[in-house]
C-alpha positions, 0 to 999 in steps of 0.5 A: 500500500502506498502513502496516497492509498493509505491517506485516501482510506483514512480520509474515507473513514473520517468522513464516514464513507468507509466503515471501520470493519471495512477498513480493518479488512483492507488493513489486515496483515498491514505490516506483513502477511505469512504465506504458509510456513516459508514466507512473510510478505512485507506489505509495508515496504512501499510505505517505508522506501517507496518500492514494493517487495520483490520476490527473490526466485533462486532457492524457492520452489515454483509452488512457493513462488506461486503462493507468494505472487497470489498473496501479493495479488490478493492484497493489491485487489483488497486495497485497490492497488494496481502495481507490478508484482515482480520475481527476479532470477526466474529460469525459463523452466521455472517460469513455464511452471509458474505460468501454468498456474498464473497465465497472465504472468509475463516473462522478460527472458534476458533479464530472467524476471517474471512479473504481473504487469498492469495494463496501464503501466507508464512512467510515474516519476520524473527523470531518465535512467540510462543503462549502459552495457560494455558487451553483449555478454553483460546484457542479462544484468543490464536488462535486469536493471532496465526492466526493474527500473521500468516496472518500478515506474521510471523512464529508461534508455538503453545503450548496449555494447559500447565497451572500452575495447571499441571506445569510439562506440561510446564516444559516438553516443555522448549525447545519450550520456548527457541526457541521462539523470542517472547512469547505470553502467554494467561491465565485466572483464576488467570493468573499466567502462564505469570509470570512462563514463564517470569521467564524461557524465555530470550525473550519478553513475552506478557501476555494476560488475558482472561475472563475465570474463576469463579465468583471472576475472575471478567471476567478476571480482576483478571488475568489482575491484576496478570499479571500487578503485576508480579514479573518478570520484562519486561512482557508486558500486553494486555487488557482482551481477546486482542489476536489480539493486542498481535500478532501485538505487537509481530510482531512490536517487530520482525520487529523492531529487523529486521530493527535494524539488517539491519541498523547494517549490512549496 
């Protein structure tokens, strides 16, 4: 439940349009809701940080994921809320089992994200998040970031395969960097691309190392250390392969900037 929905419900009670019992039904499991003996859904999360809970797919059985999605779907209906329900790290064979029980579930195969998506999904926050990938092999993590940001209500631009091995590809797209309000830069191998982009950008840069690379890349550790040791000031670094986290951080930056602007304008 977001803040506006809660405010509308409380105002409806205050003026007598909604009974206390009806409100109690809507607010049942307000903080969290148990699902079987294996999960507790945090319905309160969007009130605290602006984004609803997202399902981590790895390690859960398809039946567990189905039950969690269905519980979140019921809560959305109870409080008249139409927001995406997202599950990350969903493999194709798992999605097939999920869709058999939830036919309307959509699959973003490259990003490995399954989601229930409202028909009227559109950007609801100002600003532009641009996701840049060094190479084609980095696309699963880059798409994870891009899809997460879109489902979270942000406008997203994509710029793929512009790594430092062919730096002219990046330099041909300087306007794309200039137009962004937050940049997410995804790279494996030696992980140099965020430093290059950070030296060209006047907005926050979030670096995401991927586990792509030859043996001495140590499954992304080399890229992670390069990004952490960047000579460009102000680059934020996510954990290896964490495109989801990068998208949420980018969203928080834009939401906070919007809140500050509203405060100044008022």
